[in-house]
N, C-alpha and C positions, 0 to 999 in steps of 0.2 A: 315516726319521728317523735322524740321527746316522750316516749312512753316506755314502760318497763319492757325489757327484752329487746328493744330496738337499738341498733347501732347508730350513733349520730353521724351526720354528714362530715366529710373531711374538711381540712383547712381551706380557707378561701384561696383561689388562684392569685398569683402575684399581680396579675393585671387588674384585679378588682380592688387592690389595696392602694393607699396613697403613696406618693414617692418616698416620703421620709420613713416608711416602714422598714426599709432595709438600709437606709443611708444615715439616719440621724438617731443614734443610740441614746443620746442624752434626752432628746424630746420624747422618744418612745418609752424610756424609763419613767418619765413624768406621766405620760398618758396611761401607762399600765399600772401606776400606783393607785391606791384607794383614794376615794374622795374624802375630804375633811368632813367631820361630823356636822359642821355648820358652814353654810355658804358665806356667812359674814366674815369669816376669818380672812379669806382672800377671794373676793367675788370675781375678780378678773380671771384668775387661774381656774376657779371652779367653772365659770361660764365657758372658758376656752376648751377645757377638757370635755365638758358636757356636749358642746356643739360638735366636737370631733366625733365622739362616739354615737351621738344621735344620728348624724348624717350617715355614718358607716353602717349602723344597724339597719336603718331604713333602706339603704342602698343594697345591702346584702339580700334582703327579702325580695326586692325587684329583680336582682340579678339571678337569683335562684328560681323565681317564679312561684315560690311556696308561700301560701297564706298563713302557715303555722310555723311557730318557732318556740324556743324555750332557752333558758339561761345556759343549760348544759350544751345545747347545740351551738350557741353563739360563742361560748368559751372555747369549744373545739375548733370553730371556724376561725377565730382570731388568735389562735395560739401562735406565739412567736418565740422561737429558740427555747422551747420547753416551758415558757411562762404563759400564763393566761391573764387577761385584764382583771384586776381586782375590783374595779368599780362598775362592772357591768350590771350588777344588781341594782345599784343606784340609778343607772341609766334607764333600765327597764321600768323602774318605779316612776321615773320622770315621764317616760313615754306613756305609761298608763294614765298618769295625771293629765297629760295633754290630750288624751284621746286618740293618739296615734296607734296604740296597742290596746287590746282588750283581752281579758282572760276568756278562754274558750268556754269555761263553765258559766261565766256571766253572760256571754253572748247567747248561749243556748237557753239560759233562764229568761232572757229578754224576749225570746220568740214565744209565740203561743205554745202552751204546754202540750198541745196535740202532737208536737214533734216526736214525743216518745212513742205514740201509737204507730208511726210508720218508720221511725228511725232506730228503734231498739235492736232490730235484727241485722242492721247493716254495719254497725261499728264493731270492731274487734272487742272481745269481752273485757279484757283487762283495761285497755285505755278507756272504755266506756265507764267501768267501775271507778276509775280514778277521776274521771270528769264528774260523774254523779256525786262522788264523795264531796267535791267542792260545792256542788249545787245544794247538797243537803247539809252543808255547814261543817263537814269534817275537814280539819286542817292538817291531816297527816301527810299530805303531799309535800315532798321537799321543794324548796323554792327553785332549785335548778331543774326540776322535772315539770313544773307547772306550765301547761301549754298556753301560749299566747297567740293572738291573731293580729295580723297586720290589717287594720280596719279599712284603709283606703284601697289596698290591694284586693281585699275580699270583695268590696263593692264593685271595683272595676272588673274583676273576673266574673262576678255574677251578671254584670251587664253584658259581658261577652257571651255567656251562656244564653241569655235572652235573645241577643241578636243572632247567634248561631241557629237557634230554633226558628226565629222569624224568617231566616233566609233558606230554610230547608224545606223539603217536601212534607215534613211532619206538620207544618203550620197550616195545612189545608183545613184542619179542625183544631180547636183549642185544647182538646183532650188528647193526651198521648201516654203510652205505656212508659213507666219509669225505666224499664230495661232498654227500650228503644232510645230514650233520651240519654241514658248512660253511654250507649254505643256511639251516639252522635257526638258526645262531649269527651270521648276517650282521649283525643289529642290535646284537649285543653286542661283536663283534670288528671294529674299524674296518678292519683290513687282514689279509692272509693270514698274515703273519709273527706277529702277535699271536695269531691263532688257533692256530698250531702251538706257540707257547710255552705257551699254556694247556693244550693236549693233553699237552705234555711234563711240565707240572706234575702233571696227573692221572696220567700214567704213573709219575711219581716217587712219587706217593702210592699206587700200585698199585690205582688205581680204574679204569684202562683199560689195554688192551693192543691193539697195532696189528699187523696182518699184511697182507702184499700177496698177493692171490690172483688169478691170471690177469691180472696187470697192473693190478688195481684194489685200492686200499687199503681195508681194512675195520677197523672199531673195535669192540671188545667192552667193554661196561661191566660194572662190578660190580653185583650185584643187592642193593640196600639201601644206605642212606646210610653205614653204617659197615662194610660188607663189603669184602673184598679180592677183586679180580678173579681168576678162575681162568684158566689158560692156554687159548688157543684150541685146541679139539679138532675132530675130524672131524664130530661132531654139529653144532657151531656153524656150520662151513663148509657142511655139507649143508643145514641149515635156511636159511642165507643164500642159497644157490643156488636153493632152492625158492621163496623169497620173490621173488628176482629173476625167476625163470621166471613166477611168478604175475603180477608187474607187467608183464612183456613180453607175456604172453598177453592181459591186460586191455587193454593199449594196442592190440594187434593187433585184438581184437574191436571196439574203438571205431572204429578206422580202417576196418574192413570194413563196419561198420554205416553209416558215412557214405558209403562207396562204394555200398552197396546202395540207399541213399536217393537218391543221385545218378542211378543207373541208372533208378530209378522215375520221377524227374522228367524224364529224357531221353526215356523211353518216352511219357510224357504229352505232351511237346512235339512228338514225332514224330507222334503221333496227330492233334494239332491241325493239323499241317502236311500231313496226308494221306500221310505216309510210313509205310505199314503195315509193310513189311519191316524198316525201321530200328527201329520200335517193338518188333517181335518180338525182334530181336537184343538190344535193351536189356533186355527182360524175361527172356530166357534168361541174360544176364549177371547180372541181379539174382538169379535162382534159384540159379545157381552160387555166387554170393557168400553167399547165405543158407545154403547147405549147408556151406560152409566155416566160417561163423559157428557153426553147430550143432556141427560137429566140435571147434572150438576151445573151445566152451562145455563140452563133455564132458571135454576135457583139463583145462580150468581147474577144473572141479568135482573131478576126481581129485587135482590138486595141492592144492587147498584141503582136501580130505579128509585127505590125508597130513599137512598142517600141523596140522589140528585134532587128529589122533591124537598127533602129537609134543607139542603143547602139553598135551594131556590126560595123556600119560605124564610130562611134567615136573611137572605138578600132583600126580599120584599119587606121584612121587618125593618131592616136598616134604612131602606128608601122611605118607608112610612115615617120612621122617626125623623129623618132628614126633612121631609115635607112638613111634619108637625112643628119642628123647630123653626123652619122658614116662615110658616104662617104666624107663629108667635112673634118672631122678630119683626115681620112686616106690620103686624098690628101695633107693636110698640113704636115703630118708626112713623106710622101714620096716625098715631093717637090724637094729636092736636091739629090735624089737617082736615078741613072740610071744603066743599065746593064753594060755599058762600064766602069763606075767608079767602079762598084763592081768587074769586072774582073781585072781592074788595081790594086785594093786594094788587091785582092787575090794573084796576081803576086808579089806584094811588100812583102806580108807576107811570101810567099814561099822563096823569095830571102833572106830575113832576117833570116829565119830558116836555110837555107843552110849555110849562113855565121856563124851563131851561132854554127852549128855542126863542121865546120872547125876550129873555135876558140877552141872549146872543145877538139878536137883531138890534136891540137897543144899543148894546155896546158897539156894534159895527157902524152905527150912524153917528157916533161921536168923533169929532176931529181931534187929532193929536196936536198939542201945542198951538191950537187955534188955527191951523193951516187946513183949508178945505180946497180940494181940487174942483175947478169949474167944469161942469159936465159938457158945456159947449166947446171948450178947448180940447177936451178928450175926443169929442166927435170929429173935430177938424183934423186932429193928428191921425185919427183912424182913417179918414178919407184920403189923406196924403199918402199913407202907407199903401192903400189899395191902388191908387193911381200909379205909384212907382212899380208895383209888382206886375201891373198889366203891360207896362212897356217892355219888360224883359221877355224876349222870345225864347220859347222852349224848343229845343231840338228833339223832336219826337219822331219815331220811325214812321214811314208812310203807311197809310191804311191799306191792307191787302185787298186787291180787286178780284182775286180768284174766288169763285163760288165753292163753298165746301161741299164735298160729295155727300150723298145720302148715306146713312148707316147701313152696314152690311147685314143682310138678313140671315136667319138661321139656315135657310135652304142653301144659300151660297156657302156658308161655313161647312155644312155637311158634304156638299159636292167637292169642296177643296180637300176635306179630310179623306173622302173616298179615293180621290185621285192620288193623294199621298200614299195611301195604303196600297193601291195598285202598283205605284212606282216602287215602293219598298219590296213588294212581292217579286 
């Protein structure tokens, strides 16, 4: 898209365009006209036209799901009855000023220059030359061909790539082959160029780092959504090589298993045809293949054991770091706390509680409004209440006269159970 030799996408579907696109010719004629050289001539019309096209340009990027665009592609997409908007160049310059769009060349230049070491072989030759010409200061690229990037859409899709990796089986180790990651993101990235732009965005955010090892490009991801990726070290490369060896050994075992099965079928066919010697040769070949499979299985077990130990050591390191952080936090939280200060604090609390009790007792002995109840009168009233309550007869059930039987012994329970068993039989 937007590169020499590429055909631009077709016009936008009618459902993606505003209602007045087909119904209001007068307004569309105004919107398709060029902007005035100065906004001050008529700021209201200028702002109205700019708001219309800014919203439409940004919406088109999201509807298409493409992070790249250019003036020529937008002119083709917004063509109406043989006419193209004359002010789109002004709109794109405004979006560049607002930071909603960014030149692809500027974006690549903003990332660490090491992108050339792993990216030069993946971009198509001509588009790459056109991009680099802008990076190197060559202004021969026509304005309608200059590639622009939807900044927010690029960031969102880069986040999707990161989450897609985190939720896949590849996330068992932070290092993954670039080819495997490309296959994983095939549904998200329509073309290889977009895929590498998303990786560049993740590299800019310091969430991935990329290294070429023995002619193969490998990617290391940061562990955790908000973590920064650490540089690729010898442990990462060693584990990646072990994982590749494990994969190759597994493929070889699978291939030999199919070969052994084929030898077995050949021997069976030779027996049916009466070719005894041929059948014996097939069986010998099957035995040799099975011995090779056993040898490869032992090597595969050894590689898997090493990987398990490495993963266990990494887990132990994480636990150690967590303990270390916990100890540091505990020290900080207990920095000003001592046993002597705690005892002094408890004594102060006890003293304050005693004082509070004394104050409460003092306040309880004070009469309100000078009225104090005579204790003798209270005692007389209490005796009167007790005498009245004793006169009331209570209707209680009679006391049972029957003697309670003694508790049943275990022997009696067993005898009853045995009798029940006999009756049931």
